[in-house]
C-alpha positions as CSV (number, residue, x, y, z in Angstrom):
1,X,0.1,0.0,-0.2
2,X,1.2,3.4,-0.9
3,X,2.6,5.1,2.2
4,X,0.5,8.5,1.0
5,X,-2.8,6.8,1.9
6,X,-1.7,6.0,5.1
7,X,-3.5,7.0,7.8
8,X,-1.7,10.0,10.5
9,X,-0.6,9.1,13.4
10,X,-3.4,9.4,16.4
11,X,-1.8,12.4,18.9
12,X,-2.8,11.8,23.0
13,X,-4.8,13.7,24.1
14,X,-3.3,14.5,27.9
15,X,-5.7,15.1,30.0
16,X,-3.8,15.5,33.3
17,X,-1.6,13.8,35.3
18,X,-2.8,11.4,38.9
19,X,-2.9,13.4,41.8
20,X,-0.5,11.4,43.5
21,X,2.6,9.6,41.5
22,X,2.6,5.4,40.9
23,X,5.7,4.3,42.7
24,X,8.5,4.2,41.1
25,X,7.6,7.7,39.4
26,X,8.7,11.4,41.0
27,X,6.5,13.8,41.7
28,X,5.2,16.2,38.7
29,X,6.8,19.4,38.4
30,X,5.1,22.4,40.0
31,X,3.7,24.8,36.8
32,X,5.3,28.1,36.8
33,X,3.8,30.7,35.1
34,X,6.2,30.5,33.0
35,X,5.2,27.1,31.6
36,X,1.4,28.0,32.0
37,X,2.3,30.9,29.3
38,X,4.6,28.7,27.4
39,X,1.2,26.0,27.2
40,X,-1.3,29.3,26.4
41,X,0.9,30.5,23.6
42,X,2.0,26.7,21.9
43,X,-1.9,26.1,22.5
44,X,-2.7,29.6,20.7
45,X,0.4,29.5,17.7
46,X,-1.2,26.1,16.6
47,X,-4.9,27.3,16.5
48,X,-3.2,30.4,14.4
49,X,-1.5,28.0,12.1
50,X,-4.8,25.7,12.0
51,X,-7.0,28.5,10.9
52,X,-4.5,29.9,8.1
53,X,-4.1,26.7,7.1
54,X,-7.9,25.8,6.6
55,X,-8.7,29.2,5.3
56,X,-6.0,28.8,2.8
57,X,-7.8,25.2,1.5
58,X,-11.1,27.1,1.7
59,X,-10.3,29.9,-0.4
60,X,-8.5,27.6,-3.1
61,X,-11.7,25.3,-3.6
62,X,-13.6,28.5,-4.2
63,X,-10.8,29.9,-6.9
64,X,-10.8,26.2,-8.5
65,X,-15.1,26.5,-8.4
66,X,-15.0,30.1,-10.1
67,X,-12.3,29.1,-12.6
68,X,-14.1,25.8,-13.9
69,X,-16.7,25.5,-16.7
70,X,-20.1,25.6,-16.3
71,X,-20.3,21.8,-16.7
72,X,-17.1,20.5,-14.5
73,X,-17.5,18.7,-11.4
74,X,-16.0,21.5,-9.3
75,X,-18.8,23.6,-10.3
76,X,-21.2,21.9,-8.2
77,X,-21.8,23.1,-4.2
78,X,-23.2,19.7,-3.2
79,X,-21.7,18.4,0.4
80,X,-19.7,21.5,0.1
81,X,-19.7,21.5,4.0
82,X,-18.5,17.9,3.9
83,X,-15.7,19.5,2.1
84,X,-15.1,22.7,4.4
85,X,-15.1,19.9,7.5
86,X,-13.0,17.8,6.1
87,X,-10.4,20.8,5.3
88,X,-10.7,22.0,8.7
89,X,-9.9,18.4,9.6
90,X,-6.4,18.2,7.8
91,X,-5.3,21.5,8.7
92,X,-5.7,20.3,11.9
93,X,-3.4,17.6,11.6
94,X,-1.3,19.6,9.8
95,X,-1.0,22.5,12.1
96,X,-0.5,19.9,14.8
97,X,2.5,18.7,13.0
98,X,3.7,22.3,12.7
99,X,3.7,21.6,8.7
100,X,3.9,25.2,7.5
101,X,6.0,26.3,10.5
102,X,3.4,29.4,11.0
103,X,3.4,28.3,14.9
104,X,6.8,28.3,15.2
105,X,7.9,31.4,13.9
106,X,4.8,32.8,15.9
107,X,6.4,30.8,19.4
108,X,10.0,32.9,18.1
109,X,8.7,36.0,18.7
110,X,6.2,35.6,21.3
111,X,8.6,33.2,23.4
112,X,11.5,34.1,24.8
113,X,14.8,32.5,23.5
114,X,16.2,29.5,25.2
115,X,18.7,30.1,28.0
116,X,22.1,28.7,26.5
117,X,24.0,26.3,28.3
118,X,26.9,27.1,30.9
119,X,29.8,27.2,29.6
120,X,32.2,24.6,30.6
121,X,34.9,25.9,32.3
122,X,38.4,25.8,30.8
123,X,42.1,26.5,32.0
124,X,42.8,30.0,30.9
125,X,45.2,30.7,28.3
126,X,48.9,31.2,29.3
127,X,50.9,33.3,27.0
128,X,54.3,31.8,26.1
129,X,57.3,34.0,26.0
130,X,57.8,34.0,22.0
131,X,61.5,33.5,21.1
132,X,63.2,35.0,18.5
133,X,65.7,34.1,16.1
134,X,68.9,35.5,16.6
135,X,69.3,35.6,12.6
136,X,66.2,38.3,12.8
137,X,67.0,41.3,13.7
């Protein structure tokens, strides 16, 4: 079977963590203001990317209808509501994968850059005396 026709992987919803940690698991880290902001910003950016993709698909369908001939199958508006629903579902899947990169571009502007890793301490460079060649004058 051609890989283009395989179903998209199902994303698991995170509906929260258990109130008490299971044996062998660490306690969940407390959410800070920054992590909540990052989660909300990420969700909003992905939703915007989904909206943008769905709107683009809708406009492409409208353009196809406008350019098609009177006897074309694309001129018929039967099931257009179902096509819009399908476009929205495709847009949600593409946005979840960040296929267009719009959400990433938005997040680069909204979120501060990640803190750089601490530099490894290397020994200070020692200036060695330069020996002069007796032939150089």
